[in-house]
C-alpha positions in Angstrom: -18.5 9.9 83.7 -14.6 11.1 83.3 -13.8 13.8 81.3 -12.8 11.5 78.4 -15.8 10.0 77.9 -17.9 13.4 78.3 -15.7 15.1 75.9 -16.1 12.0 73.4 -19.7 11.9 73.8 -20.1 15.8 73.5 -17.7 16.0 70.2 -19.4 12.4 68.9 -22.8 14.6 68.2 -23.5 15.9 64.7 -21.4 12.4 63.3 -24.5 10.5 62.8 -25.0 11.5 59.3 -24.5 8.3 57.1 -24.0 10.3 54.0 -20.9 11.4 55.3 -17.9 10.3 53.4 -15.6 8.2 56.0 -12.4 9.9 56.6 -9.5 8.1 54.8 -6.0 7.0 55.8 -3.6 9.6 55.8 0.5 10.0 56.5 3.4 12.1 56.6 1.3 14.7 58.2 2.5 17.3 61.5 0.2 16.4 64.4 -0.6 18.0 67.5 -1.1 15.6 70.1 -2.4 17.9 73.0 -5.4 19.5 71.0 -6.1 16.5 68.7 -6.4 13.6 71.3 -8.2 13.6 74.7 -6.3 10.7 76.3 -8.0 8.2 78.6 -6.0 6.7 81.4 -4.9 3.2 79.3 -1.3 3.8 78.5 1.3 1.2 78.1 5.2 1.6 77.7 7.1 -0.7 75.1 10.8 -1.0 74.5 10.8 1.6 71.7 7.5 3.5 72.1 4.9 4.8 74.3 1.1 3.6 73.8 -1.9 5.1 74.6 -5.8 5.2 74.0 -7.4 8.6 73.4 -10.5 10.0 71.5 -9.4 11.3 68.3 -11.2 14.7 67.7 -10.4 14.7 64.0 -11.9 11.5 63.5 -14.5 11.4 66.1 -13.9 7.8 67.6 -11.4 6.2 70.0 -8.0 5.2 68.7 -4.6 4.1 69.9 -1.8 6.2 69.8 1.9 5.2 69.6 4.6 7.9 69.8 8.1 6.3 69.2 10.9 7.1 71.5 13.3 9.0 69.2 16.7 7.9 70.5 15.6 4.1 70.4 14.0 4.3 67.0 17.1 5.9 65.4 19.4 3.5 66.9 17.2 0.5 65.3 17.0 2.4 61.9 20.7 2.9 62.0 21.3 -1.0 61.6 20.0 -0.6 57.9 21.9 2.6 56.9 21.7 2.8 53.4 19.0 0.2 52.7 16.1 2.5 52.1 14.2 0.5 54.8 10.5 1.8 54.9 9.7 3.0 58.5 7.1 1.5 60.7 4.1 4.0 59.8 5.1 3.2 56.2 5.0 -0.5 56.2 2.0 -0.3 59.0 -0.1 1.8 56.1 0.4 -1.0 53.5 -1.3 -3.7 55.8 -5.0 -4.0 54.8 -6.2 -7.3 56.3 -9.1 -8.3 58.6 -7.1 -10.0 61.3 -4.0 -7.0 61.0 -5.0 -3.8 62.9 -5.8 -0.7 60.7 -3.4 2.0 60.6 -5.2 5.4 60.0 -1.9 7.3 60.1 1.5 8.2 60.5 3.8 11.1 60.6 5.6 13.7 62.9 4.4 15.2 65.8 4.6 18.8 66.6 7.6 18.1 69.0 9.2 15.9 66.5 8.5 12.6 67.8 7.2 10.1 65.0 3.8 9.1 65.6 1.3 6.1 64.7 -2.6 6.2 65.0 -4.2 3.1 64.4 -7.9 1.6 65.1 -8.5 1.1 68.9 -9.2 -3.0 69.4 -11.2 -3.1 72.6 -9.9 -6.4 74.4 -6.9 -7.8 76.4 -3.4 -8.4 74.8 -2.7 -12.4 74.1 0.0 -12.0 76.6 -2.4 -10.8 79.5 -4.3 -13.9 78.7 -1.9 -16.4 79.1 0.1 -14.7 81.7 -3.2 -14.4 83.7 -4.5 -17.9 82.4 -7.8 -16.4 81.7 -8.9 -19.6 79.8 -12.5 -18.3 80.2 -11.7 -15.5 77.9 -10.9 -17.9 74.9 -13.4 -21.0 75.8 -14.1 -22.6 72.6 -11.8 -20.1 70.4 -8.5 -21.7 70.4 -8.4 -22.9 67.0 -10.2 -19.9 65.7 -7.6 -17.5 67.2 -4.5 -19.6 66.0 -6.2 -19.7 62.4 -6.5 -16.0 62.7 -3.3 -15.2 63.9 -1.7 -17.6 61.2 -3.6 -15.7 58.4 -2.7 -12.3 59.4 1.2 -13.3 59.3 0.7 -15.1 56.1 -0.8 -12.1 54.6 2.4 -10.1 56.1 4.4 -12.8 54.5 2.7 -12.4 51.1 3.3 -8.6 51.4 7.1 -9.7 51.4 8.0 -8.5 55.0 9.4 -10.6 57.9 7.5 -9.4 61.4 10.5 -10.3 63.2 8.6 -9.9 66.7 5.5 -12.3 66.8 4.6 -13.0 70.2 1.7 -12.9 72.4 2.0 -9.2 73.4 1.5 -8.5 69.5 -1.9 -9.9 69.4 -4.9 -8.3 70.7 -7.9 -10.2 71.3 -11.0 -8.6 70.4 -13.6 -8.4 72.9 -17.5 -7.8 71.7 -19.2 -4.3 72.2 -22.2 -6.5 73.7 -20.2 -6.5 77.1 -19.9 -10.4 76.5 -16.4 -11.9 78.2 -15.5 -14.4 75.4 -13.1 -13.0 72.5 -14.2 -13.1 68.9 -11.2 -13.2 67.4 -7.4 -11.6 67.2 -5.8 -8.9 65.3 -1.8 -8.5 64.7 -0.3 -5.1 66.2 3.3 -3.8 66.0 5.4 -3.4 63.3 8.3 -2.0 65.2 10.9 -4.5 64.0 9.4 -5.3 60.8 11.6 -5.8 57.6 11.7 -6.4 54.0 12.0 -10.2 53.3 14.8 -9.5 50.9 18.8 -10.4 51.1 20.2 -7.1 52.3 17.7 -7.4 55.5 18.1 -10.9 56.2 21.7 -11.1 56.7 23.6 -12.5 60.3 23.6 -9.8 63.0 20.6 -8.4 63.5 19.7 -9.8 67.1 16.2 -8.0 68.0 12.5 -9.5 68.9 11.3 -11.2 72.3 13.8 -13.5 73.5 11.1 -16.2 75.1 10.0 -16.0 71.2 13.0 -16.0 69.3 14.3 -18.4 66.9 17.9 -19.5 67.2 18.6 -18.0 63.7 18.0 -14.4 65.2 19.8 -15.8 69.0 22.8 -17.1 67.0 23.0 -14.1 64.8 22.6 -16.2 61.4 21.1 -15.8 58.0 17.3 -15.1 58.5 14.1 -15.5 56.3 10.2 -15.8 57.1 10.8 -19.0 59.0 11.6 -16.8 62.0 8.1 -15.9 62.4 6.8 -19.6 61.9 9.0 -20.4 64.9 7.8 -17.7 67.0 3.9 -18.3 66.3 4.5 -21.6 67.2 5.8 -21.0 70.4 2.9 -18.6 70.7 0.4 -21.3 69.7 2.3 -23.6 72.4 1.5 -21.2 75.3 -2.0 -20.3 74.0 -2.6 -24.0 74.6 -0.9 -24.7 77.8 -0.3 -21.2 79.4 3.3 -22.6 79.5 6.1 -22.3 77.3 8.1 -25.1 75.8 11.3 -24.1 77.4 9.9 -23.6 80.8 12.6 -23.1 83.2 13.9 -20.9 85.9 15.3 -18.6 83.6 12.7 -16.1 82.3 15.3 -13.3 81.1 16.5 -13.2 77.7 19.2 -15.7 78.6 16.4 -18.4 77.8 16.4 -18.0 74.2 19.9 -19.6 74.5 18.0 -22.7 75.3 15.9 -23.1 72.0 18.7 -25.1 70.4 20.3 -26.4 73.3 17.5 -28.0 75.0 14.7 -30.2 73.9 11.3 -28.5 74.2 9.0 -30.4 76.3 6.4 -32.0 74.3 2.9 -30.0 74.0 1.3 -33.3 74.7 2.8 -33.5 77.8 1.5 -30.4 78.9 -2.0 -30.9 77.7 -2.9 -34.3 76.6 -6.4 -33.3 75.3 -5.2 -31.3 72.2 -5.7 -32.8 68.9 -2.5 -35.1 68.5 -2.3 -33.5 64.8 -2.3 -30.0 66.0 0.3 -30.9 68.6 2.3 -32.5 65.9 2.5 -29.5 63.7 3.3 -27.0 66.2 6.1 -28.7 67.5 7.2 -28.8 64.0 6.8 -25.1 64.0 9.1 -24.7 66.6 11.9 -27.1 65.3 15.4 -25.4 66.4 17.1 -26.2 62.8 14.8 -24.0 60.1 15.3 -26.6 57.5 13.4 -29.1 59.6 10.7 -26.8 60.6 7.7 -25.9 58.9 8.3 -24.2 55.7 5.6 -21.5 55.9 2.5 -20.0 57.8 0.5 -21.3 55.1 1.7 -24.7 55.5 0.2 -24.6 59.2 -3.2 -23.7 57.4 -2.9 -26.1 55.0 -2.1 -28.8 57.7 -4.7 -27.9 60.2 -7.5 -26.9 57.6 -9.7 -29.8 58.4 -9.5 -29.7 61.9 -13.0 -28.8 63.8 -11.3 -27.7 67.2 -8.2 -27.5 69.0 -9.0 -30.8 71.5 -10.0 -33.9 71.4 -13.5 -34.8 72.3 -13.6 -37.1 75.4 
């Protein structure tokens, strides 16, 4: 047993009283990372932050901890100077949905770094499933996962935000606690690039996101709206079903995004012909380069696929 597990077990004792009030989500507090969290070995470095899993001594449970890189954070926020943009932590704290990760707290560490504390979700990212082609983890769950992902984003849009970084990396596939190896659902994470869906934040020029999932409006620095998330989610769905990219080619760097409105994507059914044709058509409509020809909303995806029972045709 690791030191992390030992400490977690020791500190969990005495927290069994069901009458004890559950700790609420709080914000804007100074957080001493070294004394509050017993870190596990699970860690990851993102484009604007560092993330690790830890036992939260205060909450008495495992949590995900995200510490933002001060320089990169300030550089990004400077794009919206004078617009009173809510911070990532403030946006995340507003999100209350079964398919969006719960954020418990945001604030500043004792070292002056911005920090976000969230519920720990046990399971791999969708990116890990796709890159490693771990189809056994999502067997029979494709349509369920797509609906949950869509419901999460439809909720974000209903709260008047644009996520702007929809990609497989930002969905966690939840594994059951009983040790079974088939995921039970998906949760949306990471509001680092999220902006309000209002005119000041939809002006041309803000080229941020994950290139392989980025809509042409963002790539070409044009006016944007919530349809950028429709495009990115469509590409994510395509990858989930085929384990390949609609514009799969030799270029896998950011320059590949330039192909999204200059080359025709490979039809989904060419990559996997057992996908339900209706589902395939809807997804291809989501990744239309011209936003005016694209599926108009995430909710439209849910409406058009409501009667489907499975992602695949029976043979």
